[in-house]
C-alpha angles and dihedrals in degrees: 000000000000111000118242102252092199097047095098091060090066089074120078093210090057093050090049092047093047093052092044093049092048093050093043092047092053092045093051091047091053097046092037091062090068091042093053095044091048087054091237099121090138090063091074091059092042097045092051089056091047092052089051089067090054092047091056092048091052092049095048093048093042093237128140110291097217094047097049096039090046095053091042094050093045092053091047091051092049091050090052092049093048093047094050091055088070108088093215092064124059124219093247092053092047092050091047094052098046100039100042090049090052093047091048089051089054092049090049090054091049090055088056099039103046092180090081092062094089090059095044096094091047091052093049100040105020133255109231092170088063096059108124134190090261090052090052090050091052092047092049091047094050091045092051093045092049092049092051093045094051089047096053095036094040098120095043093049090045092052093049091046096055105023111017095155096065099030092099092054090062094050100265110145094228096182094051093045091048089052090048091052090048089054092048092049093047092049092049092051094046095054090044096057096083091052104035105019126223095286098053106040093090091062092051089052096047112032102060094048091046091052090048090049090058091062104038143032094195114100096214092049091048091050093052095041093049091051092050092046092049092051092045094050090048091052095044094042094056092045093051093045090060093061097033092049090224129135109282097226092051091047092053092051094045091048090050091048090050090053089050092054091049092047093048091049090050093050093048092047091050092049091050092048092050091048092052091045090051091051092051091047091050092051092050091048090053091048094243115148113232111223 
């Protein structure tokens, strides 16, 4: 029997999850473009672990999750930025120190407050069934705010991404823009936790921009393509997970990885074809018969 392709839409949890995954995918693709071009792909993995510490603190104290995790993640991002400015310490080392310490703090709190154990899997791997209307509102708000911020601060963010050392000479407030980007990144990771989980957010930040980078050298085109790819993989991943009966976050990442393999194979095949065509053209130009 042919499955009913519209059957999942009969369930409210699926509609909520589909919308959340699409928004989060587009948001991660947009923010991830800056992360990839700044060669700080590891920060997505590290920041998600840092935010986990804040999420546990908020749960134990009974405070608002988004508020506590947001402040915690913002502070962690600022610490990373300040640490990497010291020439003696590399970005990867700074991320490792700050984020693992934060994650360890969260684990230590869990060992003391055993009531969080039931939510541990959801925090690590996502809990799409738990997406509520308020979660959707927060995700939509962060996505809209990020889109507007990147639009109005486009030139400043672009300058810091490609030439941070001389940005200040041309009047770009490097410190303020770095803090703004840290806030954007922290917000994107926080609203993604319910959908992707701590362990999978890094892939959502990195894979769509990398795929986009394979097909274009223009920054604006890469930004748009990565956002569209992120939203598309979020949508398709949730849809596939319903029929495959597999965790939604893992399905989104696997689908994205599959697209990356296809894209890389296509680019390599095109490059090989162009190389062979160039060789043939050169031989014809030289008057050499190709046997």
